[in-house]
C-alpha positions in Angstrom: 0.0 0.0 0.0 2.8 2.3 0.9 4.4 1.7 -2.5 1.1 2.4 -4.4 0.4 5.5 -2.4 3.9 6.8 -2.9 3.6 6.2 -6.7 0.5 8.3 -7.1 2.0 11.7 -6.3 4.9 11.0 -8.7 2.4 10.1 -11.5 0.4 13.2 -10.7 3.5 15.3 -11.0 4.5 13.8 -14.3 1.0 14.5 -15.7 1.0 18.0 -14.4 4.4 18.8 -15.9 3.5 17.5 -19.3 2.6 20.5 -21.6 -0.9 20.5 -22.9 -1.1 20.0 -26.7 -3.0 22.4 -28.8 -6.0 20.8 -30.6 -5.3 19.9 -34.2 -8.4 21.7 -35.4 -7.3 24.9 -33.7 -3.9 24.7 -35.4 -5.6 24.2 -38.7 -7.7 27.3 -38.0 -4.6 29.3 -37.2 -2.8 28.1 -40.3 -5.9 29.0 -42.4 -6.0 32.4 -40.8 -2.4 33.0 -41.6 -3.1 32.1 -45.2 -6.2 34.3 -45.5 -4.7 37.5 -44.4 -2.2 38.1 -47.2 -4.6 36.6 -49.7 -7.6 38.9 -49.1 -5.9 42.1 -47.9 -6.4 44.9 -50.4 -7.7 42.9 -53.4 -8.7 46.1 -55.3 -5.1 46.8 -56.4 -4.4 46.2 -60.1 -5.5 44.2 -63.1 -3.2 41.4 -64.3 -3.0 41.2 -68.1 -5.2 38.0 -68.2 -7.8 39.4 -65.9 -8.1 42.6 -67.9 -8.2 40.8 -71.3 -10.0 37.6 -70.4 -11.2 36.5 -67.0 -13.3 39.4 -65.8 -15.3 39.3 -69.0 -15.5 35.4 -69.1 -16.7 35.3 -65.5 -19.4 37.8 -66.2 -20.5 35.9 -69.3 -20.5 32.6 -67.4 -22.5 34.0 -64.5 -25.1 35.5 -66.9 -25.3 32.2 -68.8 -25.9 30.3 -65.5 -28.6 32.8 -64.5 -30.3 32.4 -67.9 -29.9 28.6 -67.8 -28.0 29.0 -71.1 -25.8 26.0 -70.4 -24.1 25.9 -73.7 -22.6 29.3 -73.1 -20.9 28.2 -69.9 -18.3 27.0 -72.4 -16.3 30.2 -72.4 -12.8 28.9 -73.0 -11.0 25.6 -73.6 -8.9 25.9 -70.5 -11.8 25.3 -69.4 -11.5 27.5 -66.3 -14.9 26.4 -64.9 -13.8 26.4 -61.2 -12.4 29.9 -61.6 -15.6 31.2 -63.3 -17.8 29.5 -60.7 -15.9 31.1 -57.9 -15.7 34.4 -59.7 -19.4 34.2 -60.4 -20.1 34.2 -56.6 -18.3 37.6 -56.5 -20.4 38.8 -59.5 -23.6 37.8 -57.7 -22.4 39.6 -54.6 -22.8 42.8 -56.6 -26.1 41.7 -57.9 -27.5 40.8 -54.4 -26.2 44.1 -52.9 -27.8 46.1 -55.8 -24.5 47.6 -56.7 -23.9 48.7 -60.3 -21.3 46.6 -62.0 -18.3 48.8 -62.8 -15.2 47.7 -64.6 -15.3 50.5 -67.1 -12.8 53.3 -67.8 -11.7 54.9 -64.6 -13.6 52.7 -62.3 -10.5 51.1 -60.6 -10.4 47.5 -59.4 -13.2 47.5 -56.8 -15.3 45.3 -59.1 -12.4 42.9 -59.7 -11.8 42.7 -55.9 -15.2 41.0 -55.4 -14.6 38.6 -58.3 -11.3 37.7 -56.7 -12.5 37.2 -53.1 -14.1 33.7 -53.4 -10.9 32.4 -55.1 -8.7 33.9 -52.4 -10.9 32.3 -49.7 -11.0 28.9 -51.5 -7.2 28.9 -51.8 -6.8 29.8 -48.1 -9.1 26.9 -47.1 -7.0 24.6 -49.2 -4.0 25.5 -47.1 -5.8 24.6 -43.9 -7.2 21.4 -45.4 -3.7 20.5 -46.8 -2.2 20.9 -43.3 -4.7 18.5 -41.9 -3.9 15.9 -44.5 -0.1 16.3 -44.3 -0.4 15.9 -40.5 -1.6 12.3 -41.2 1.3 11.7 -43.6 4.2 13.3 -41.7 5.2 14.1 -38.2 3.2 17.0 -36.7 6.1 19.5 -36.6 6.9 18.8 -40.3 3.2 19.2 -41.1 2.9 22.5 -39.2 6.0 23.9 -40.9 4.6 22.8 -44.3 1.4 24.6 -43.5 3.2 27.7 -42.6 5.3 27.7 -45.8 2.2 27.0 -47.9 0.3 29.9 -46.2 3.0 32.5 -46.6 5.1 31.7 -49.7 4.9 34.9 -51.8 4.7 33.1 -55.2 1.7 31.1 -54.0 0.1 34.1 -52.2 0.5 36.3 -55.3 -1.5 33.9 -57.6 -4.0 33.0 -54.9 -5.2 36.6 -55.0 -6.0 36.9 -58.7 -9.0 35.8 -60.9 -7.0 33.2 -62.7 -6.4 29.5 -63.1 -3.1 28.5 -61.7 -3.6 29.0 -58.0 -6.9 27.1 -57.9 -5.4 24.4 -60.1 -2.6 24.2 -57.5 -5.0 23.9 -54.6 -7.1 21.2 -56.3 -4.1 19.3 -57.6 -2.3 19.3 -54.3 -5.4 18.2 -52.3 -6.0 15.5 -54.8 -2.4 14.3 -54.5 -2.3 14.4 -50.7 -5.6 12.5 -50.4 -4.3 9.9 -52.8 -1.2 9.4 -50.7 -3.4 9.2 -47.6 -5.7 6.7 -49.3 -2.7 4.4 -50.0 -1.0 5.0 -46.6 -0.7 1.7 -44.6 -2.8 2.0 -41.5 -0.6 -0.4 -39.5 2.0 -3.0 -39.8 -0.4 -5.3 -41.5 -0.2 -3.1 -44.6 -3.9 -2.6 -44.8 -4.8 0.6 -46.7 -6.8 3.4 -45.3 -10.5 3.8 -45.7 -12.0 4.6 -49.1 -13.0 8.1 -48.1 -9.6 9.7 -48.9 -9.7 8.0 -52.3 -13.1 9.4 -53.1 -11.9 12.8 -51.9 -8.9 12.6 -54.1 -11.2 11.9 -57.1 -13.4 14.8 -56.3 -10.5 17.3 -56.2 -9.1 15.7 -59.4 -12.5 16.5 -61.1 -12.2 20.1 -59.9 -8.7 20.3 -61.2 -9.8 19.0 -64.6 -12.5 21.7 -64.6 -9.8 24.3 -64.1 -7.0 23.7 -66.6 -5.7 21.1 -68.9 -2.4 20.3 -67.0 -4.6 18.5 -64.5 -4.7 15.7 -67.0 -1.2 14.9 -65.8 -2.7 13.6 -62.5 -4.4 10.7 -64.3 -1.4 8.6 -65.3 0.5 9.5 -62.1 -2.4 8.2 -60.0 -2.6 5.0 -61.9 1.1 4.3 -61.7 1.2 5.2 -58.0 -1.7 2.8 -57.2 0.1 0.1 -59.0 3.4 0.7 -57.2 1.9 0.7 -53.7 -0.4 -2.2 -54.2 0.0 -4.6 -51.2 -1.0 -7.6 -53.3 1.5 -10.1 -54.6 1.7 -11.2 -58.2 1.0 -9.0 -61.3 -2.6 -9.9 -61.7 -3.5 -9.3 -58.1 -1.6 -6.0 -58.0 -3.3 -4.9 -61.2 -6.7 -5.9 -59.9 -6.2 -4.0 -56.6 -4.9 -0.9 -58.4 -7.4 -1.0 -61.2 -10.4 -1.3 -58.9 -9.3 1.8 -56.9 -8.3 3.7 -60.0 -11.8 3.2 -61.5 -13.4 4.4 -58.3 -11.1 7.4 -58.2 -11.5 8.2 -61.9 -15.3 7.7 -61.7 -15.5 10.3 -58.9 -13.3 12.7 -61.0 -15.4 12.4 -64.1 -18.6 12.7 -62.2 -17.5 15.9 -60.6 -16.3 17.3 -64.0 -19.6 16.5 -65.6 -21.7 17.9 -62.8 -19.6 21.1 -62.5 -19.6 22.1 -66.2 -23.2 22.7 -67.5 -21.9 22.8 -71.1 -21.2 19.1 -70.9 -24.9 18.5 -70.2 -26.1 20.0 -73.5 -23.1 20.3 -75.8 -20.5 17.7 -74.7 -18.7 17.4 -78.0 -18.2 21.2 -78.4 -17.0 21.5 -74.8 -14.5 18.6 -75.1 -13.2 19.9 -78.5 -12.7 23.3 -77.0 -10.4 21.7 -74.4 -8.5 19.8 -77.1 -8.2 22.9 -79.2 -6.8 24.9 -76.3 -4.2 22.2 -75.6 -3.1 22.0 -79.3 -3.5 25.6 -80.4 -2.4 27.5 -77.3 -0.2 25.3 -75.2 1.4 23.6 -78.1 3.3 26.6 -79.5 5.3 29.5 -78.0 3.4 32.6 -76.8 2.6 35.0 -79.6 4.2 37.8 -77.7 7.4 35.8 -77.0 9.2 35.3 -73.8 12.4 36.3 -72.1 15.1 34.2 -70.4 18.7 34.7 -69.4 18.9 38.2 -70.7 17.4 37.8 -74.2 14.0 37.5 -75.8 13.2 34.0 -76.8 10.2 32.0 -78.1 10.7 28.8 -76.1 12.9 29.4 -73.0 14.0 25.8 -73.0 14.6 23.1 -70.4 16.6 25.3 -68.0 13.6 27.6 -67.5 11.7 25.8 -64.9 14.7 24.9 -62.7 15.5 28.6 -62.8 11.9 29.4 -61.8 12.3 27.2 -58.7 15.5 28.9 -57.7 14.2 32.4 -58.2 10.6 32.0 -56.9 11.3 29.9 -53.8 12.1 31.7 -50.5 15.6 31.1 -49.0 14.1 29.0 -46.2 12.3 26.7 -48.6 15.4 26.3 -50.7 17.4 25.4 -47.6 14.7 22.9 -46.7 14.9 21.3 -50.2 18.6 21.0 -49.8 18.0 19.2 -46.5 15.5 16.8 -48.0 18.0 13.9 -48.2 18.3 14.1 -44.4 14.5 13.6 -44.0 14.7 10.6 -46.5 17.5 9.1 -44.4 16.4 9.9 -40.9 12.7 9.5 -41.2 12.0 6.2 -42.9 8.3 6.2 -42.1 7.9 9.4 -44.2 10.1 8.2 -47.0 7.3 6.9 -49.3 5.3 10.1 -49.0 8.3 12.3 -49.7 9.4 10.2 -52.6 5.9 10.5 -54.1 5.9 14.3 -53.7 9.4 14.6 -55.3 8.4 12.2 -58.1 5.2 14.2 -58.9 7.2 17.4 -58.9 9.8 16.1 -61.3 7.2 14.4 -63.5 5.1 17.6 -63.8 8.1 19.8 -64.4 9.5 17.5 -67.1 6.2 17.3 -69.0 5.6 21.1 -68.7 9.2 21.7 -69.8 8.6 19.8 -73.0 5.9 22.4 -74.0 7.1 25.3 -76.0 4.9 27.8 -74.1 6.3 28.5 -70.7 5.5 30.9 -67.9 6.7 30.7 -64.3 3.1 30.3 -63.0 2.7 27.1 -65.1 4.9 25.4 -62.5 2.8 26.5 -59.6 1.0 23.1 -59.1 4.1 21.5 -57.7 4.8 24.3 -55.2 2.9 22.8 -52.2 4.6 19.4 -52.9 8.1 21.1 -52.9 7.2 23.1 -49.7 6.1 19.9 -47.9 9.4 18.3 -48.9 11.3 21.4 -47.7 9.4 21.4 -44.4 10.3 17.7 -43.9 14.0 18.5 -44.5 14.0 21.5 -42.1 12.0 19.5 -39.5 14.4 16.6 -39.7 17.4 18.8 -39.0 15.6 20.5 -36.1 14.5 17.1 -34.7 18.0 15.8 -34.8 19.2 19.0 -33.1 16.6 18.6 -30.4 17.6 15.0 -29.8 21.2 16.1 -29.3 20.0 18.8 -26.9 18.1 16.3 -24.8 21.0 14.0 -24.6 23.3 16.8 -23.6 20.9 18.3 -21.1 18.5 15.5 -20.1 16.9 17.5 -17.3 16.1 20.6 -19.3 13.0 20.9 -21.4 11.9 23.9 -23.3 8.3 23.6 -24.5 7.9 27.3 -24.1 10.9 27.9 -26.2 9.5 25.6 -28.9 6.2 27.5 -28.8 7.9 30.8 -28.9 10.1 29.6 -31.8 7.0 28.6 -33.9 5.3 31.9 -33.1 8.4 33.8 -34.1 8.7 31.8 -37.3 5.0 32.4 -38.2 5.4 36.1 -37.5 8.6 36.3 -39.6 7.0 34.4 -42.5 3.9 36.6 -42.4 6.0 39.8 -42.1 8.1 38.7 -45.2 5.0 38.2 -47.4 3.3 41.4 -46.1 6.5 43.4 -46.8 5.9 42.8 -50.5 2.1 43.4 -50.4 0.4 44.0 -52.7 3.3 43.2 -55.1 4.0 39.6 -54.1 4.2 38.9 -57.9 7.4 40.9 -57.8 9.0 38.6 -55.1 12.2 36.9 -56.2 14.7 35.1 -54.0 16.9 37.7 -52.3 19.7 35.1 -52.0 20.1 35.4 -55.8 19.9 39.2 -55.9 16.2 39.7 -55.6 14.2 41.6 -58.2 16.9 43.6 -60.0 18.9 40.4 -60.7 15.7 38.4 -61.6 14.8 41.0 -64.3 18.0 40.0 -66.1 17.0 36.3 -66.1 13.2 35.9 -66.1 10.2 37.6 -67.7 8.9 40.1 -65.1 5.6 42.0 -64.8 2.0 40.9 -65.3 0.2 44.3 -64.9 1.2 45.1 -61.4 2.3 48.8 -61.1 0.0 50.1 -63.8 -2.4 51.4 -61.1 0.5 53.5 -59.9 1.1 54.8 -63.4 -2.6 55.6 -63.7 -2.5 57.5 -60.4 0.5 59.6 -61.5 -1.2 60.4 -64.9 -4.5 61.4 -63.3 -2.7 64.2 -61.5 -1.3 65.7 -64.7 -3.0 68.9 -65.7 -2.4 68.3 -69.4 -3.7 64.7 -69.4 -6.6 65.5 -71.7 -4.5 67.1 -74.4 -4.0 63.9 -76.2 -4.2 60.1 -76.0 -2.4 57.8 -73.6 -0.8 54.7 -75.1 0.3 51.5 -73.4 1.1 48.0 -74.6 -1.8 46.4 -72.6 -4.4 49.2 -72.5 -6.9 47.2 -70.3 -4.4 47.1 -67.4 -4.2 50.9 -67.3 -7.6 52.0 -68.5 -9.4 51.2 -65.2 -7.2 53.8 -63.5 -7.7 56.7 -65.9 -10.7 58.8 -66.8 -10.1 58.3 -70.5 -9.6 55.5 -73.0 -6.1 54.2 -73.5 -4.8 53.4 -77.0 -2.6 50.5 -77.9 1.1 51.2 -78.3 1.5 51.1 -82.1 3.3 53.2 -84.7 0.0 54.4 -86.2 -1.3 55.7 -82.8 2.1 57.3 -82.2 1.6 59.4 -85.3 -1.7 60.6 -84.1 -2.4 63.1 -81.3 -0.5 61.1 -78.7 0.3 62.7 -75.3 1.8 60.1 -73.0 3.2 56.6 -73.5 3.7 54.0 -70.8 6.4 51.4 -71.4 6.1 48.3 -69.3 9.0 46.1 -68.2 7.8 42.9 -69.9 7.3 44.8 -73.2 10.9 46.0 -73.0 12.2 42.6 -72.1 10.5 40.9 -75.0 11.8 43.6 -77.5 8.8 43.0 -79.6 9.1 46.4 -81.3 12.5 48.0 -80.6 12.1 50.7 -83.2 8.9 52.0 -81.6 10.3 51.8 -78.1 13.4 53.6 -79.3 11.3 56.5 -80.7 9.6 56.9 -77.3 12.8 56.6 -75.3 14.5 59.5 -77.1 13.4 61.7 -74.1 13.8 60.7 -70.5 10.8 59.3 -68.6 8.8 61.7 -66.5 8.0 59.0 -64.0 9.2 55.5 -63.2 7.1 53.1 -61.1 9.6 51.1 -59.0 8.6 47.8 -57.4 11.1 45.7 -55.4 14.0 47.5 -57.0 12.8 47.0 -60.6 11.5 49.7 -63.0 8.1 48.3 -63.8 6.5 51.2 -65.8 8.1 54.2 -67.4 5.9 57.1 -68.4 7.1 59.3 -71.3 5.5 62.4 -72.8 5.5 62.5 -76.5 6.6 65.4 -78.7 3.9 67.9 -79.6 3.1 68.1 -83.3 4.2 71.1 -85.3 4.2 72.4 -88.9 7.4 74.4 -89.2 10.6 73.0 -87.8 12.9 75.4 -85.9 15.4 73.2 -84.0 16.7 75.8 -81.6 18.0 75.4 -78.0 17.7 78.2 -75.4 20.2 78.0 -72.5 21.2 74.4 -72.0 17.8 72.7 -71.8 14.9 74.3 -73.7 14.6 72.7 -77.1 12.2 74.4 -79.5 11.4 71.6 -82.0 9.1 73.8 -84.2 5.9 75.8 -84.3 2.4 75.8 -85.8 1.3 79.2 -87.0 -2.3 80.2 -87.6 -3.0 83.7 -89.0 -6.3 85.5 -89.1 -7.1 89.0 -90.3 -6.2 90.6 -87.1 -4.8 87.7 -85.0 -1.8 85.5 -84.9 -1.6 82.2 -82.9 1.7 80.5 -82.5 1.9 77.1 -80.8 5.5 76.1 -80.1 6.6 72.5 -79.5 8.9 72.5 -76.6 11.2 69.7 -75.4 12.5 70.2 -71.9 15.9 68.6 -71.8 16.8 69.4 -68.2 14.9 70.1 -65.0 13.9 73.7 -64.6 13.3 74.6 -61.0 12.3 78.2 -61.6 9.6 79.6 -63.9 10.5 80.8 -67.4 8.7 83.1 -69.7 8.5 83.1 -73.5 8.0 86.2 -75.6 6.9 86.6 -79.2 7.5 89.8 -81.1 6.1 90.8 -84.4 8.6 93.2 -86.1 7.6 95.6 -88.9 9.7 96.3 -92.0 11.4 99.0 -90.0 12.2 96.8 -87.1 9.6 98.3 -84.8 7.3 96.2 -82.6 3.9 95.7 -84.2 2.7 93.2 -81.6 4.1 91.2 -78.7 3.1 88.7 -76.1 4.7 87.4 -72.9 3.6 84.4 -71.0 5.0 81.4 -69.0 6.2 78.4 -71.1 3.1 76.6 -69.6 0.7 78.2 -67.2 0.0 74.8 -65.6 3.6 74.0 -64.5 5.6 76.3 -62.3 8.6 73.9 -62.5 9.6 71.9 -65.5 11.0 68.4 -65.7 13.3 66.9 -68.1 11.3 65.0 -70.7 8.3 67.2 -70.6 6.8 68.2 -73.9 4.8 71.5 -73.9 2.7 73.4 -76.5 0.9 76.3 -75.0 -0.6 78.6 -77.7 0.6 82.2 -77.8 -2.0 84.6 -79.2 -1.3 88.1 -80.5 -3.5 90.8 -81.8 -2.2 92.5 -85.0 -2.6 96.2 -85.6 -5.4 97.0 -88.1 -3.4 99.2 -90.4 0.0 97.4 -90.5 1.2 96.3 -93.9 4.4 95.1 -95.6 6.9 92.4 -94.7 7.8 91.7 -91.1 9.3 89.1 -88.9 8.0 86.9 -86.1 10.7 86.3 -83.5 10.7 84.3 -80.2 12.9 84.3 -77.1 12.9 83.0 -73.5 13.7 84.9 -70.3 13.8 84.6 -66.5 10.9 86.8 -65.1 12.8 87.3 -61.8 15.8 88.9 -63.4 14.5 89.8 -66.8 17.6 88.2 -68.3 17.2 86.4 -71.6 18.4 82.9 -72.2 21.0 82.7 -75.0 20.4 80.6 -78.1 23.0 77.9 -77.8 21.9 75.9 -80.8 20.0 76.9 -83.9 19.6 80.0 -86.1 19.9 82.9 -83.6 19.3 86.3 -85.0 21.8 89.1 -84.6 21.4 91.1 -81.5 20.9 94.3 -83.5 17.5 93.0 -84.8 15.6 92.5 -81.5 18.3 92.0 -78.8 20.1 88.8 -77.8 18.6 85.3 -77.6 15.9 85.4 -80.3 15.2 83.2 -83.2 13.0 83.9 -86.2 9.9 81.8 -86.4 8.4 83.0 -89.7 8.1 86.0 -92.1 4.9 88.0 -92.0 3.7 89.5 -95.2 0.5 91.6 -95.0 -0.9 93.4 -98.0 
């Protein structure tokens, strides 16, 4: 009795000292919350190129077709993009339910787009939490938690999870399908019996959703079949094939059922819907992008096999890359996790090789393997930490640091969240800082998908001369929502028209699709450059003002008079100079025009600022403020029209440093002749 009684207090002490574990569901909620914040914060930022050209309009048409029960017109594209459009349609209907007019026109900003994006951002966030719960049943809890944290905060994933597009939702569906497939084939115990059928059905459901999203989801089909065959617990070829075949048919049946149920076009026009997908694969994915690409410092059609490994190096965070480098430790030290990790590595290599064989390549096309790589990286990091913890316990057996572990995880979560928020809202512009970050990446990979154009629009909206001509850009729909006027495409014909401003975007310059046109625009310095993560994303140029008569004179060291346009009435004269400001002018300058009679006397004169709207002038500005003069009623004979520039503070004229300056005896120093005046 004494022994039993004395044992009870010791047992009670041991229980009391044991740290209470946090419920798994609560950890999943915290991981999901960590994923939601950077994905939903400030969604009304900018339009990506594909959103502006395609997905906003496709989503609206899809939602309207569903409302009208026009099932055939839910076939909007061969991608087929159905999951994207279903989720975007929820945002579309939010406007409808709230009675809000649907914007999205010129000058309306991205508020409409934000609601279209919101359901996708939430769905991708939920996928992170769900993925954590599945990984926790495949790997040790610390590795699963670290995988969830990386999945929630990796900038490349966050960036695409925020937009109305395909690749992030494809990634979520593909990853959940793969993880559930691994769970369905995970031995439950030493007997080798597989898990319940539920995960297999769940994997099939997410495969169906992936198939509804984008054609690369087809790559899951052979991988799943091969995996089931490899892990079959049966002996003998026939038995193995039977076991794998039965489960594959269940899995595939679920996938096809979901695909059929989710795409109404398959109900009424299946042939047209299927052929649209086939056509998209052949016509779009089977050839290089029509705009070209950029890799290793030069424009290319197909970047080649080295492209996707470079994407992994540049788009991964340093912590994830270190984890991938440590993956062999996890394979060696954690034999129970070896099969799962090898499957994830195998899927990543398989997907990358198949996509690398396609001539059309973008970094986002590799996104579906990102969660798999992050899980492997988490396993590598966790294996190293676990081995270090074992060493610590052996070295100091009486010291435990549960609080230190909790604090470490909290600090890591905060650091990962801080990193991704530091790039907000431009997580698309994140590149591995270990390799030089954005400036170095811009010399290697194609950069820019529309981010930054909202800043260009904000700068242009503040210009008092914005309405004097058209604004041109390579992708007008990415700029137009942020301006109160239509934006023209950047073409030579439009450049010859009444063009005012031109916006050159980083990807346009990288592709070098029209170097002659870009060269014409770049003859003057940009008035404003939108910088993101150390990279010049958008350069805004002002275009030369048109003129009829060339002059080509320079006043001082910076005021270039290209030419003039002269309009003469019976008693009036209007002269519109075309000025090119070659250096910044911090102080105001005035221009004068004198009309000299045959005897050299002043018949008329006008003095005014170079431009009333600008007190200070900036290098690259192009000005053309009209100068109006009233001519005397009874003046006749030949005369001269001359022009000069002076400082109103001192009255001193600027000298003519280039061009046809008149002798000082005619009208003083620093004047040029614009035209002869001959009045009968």
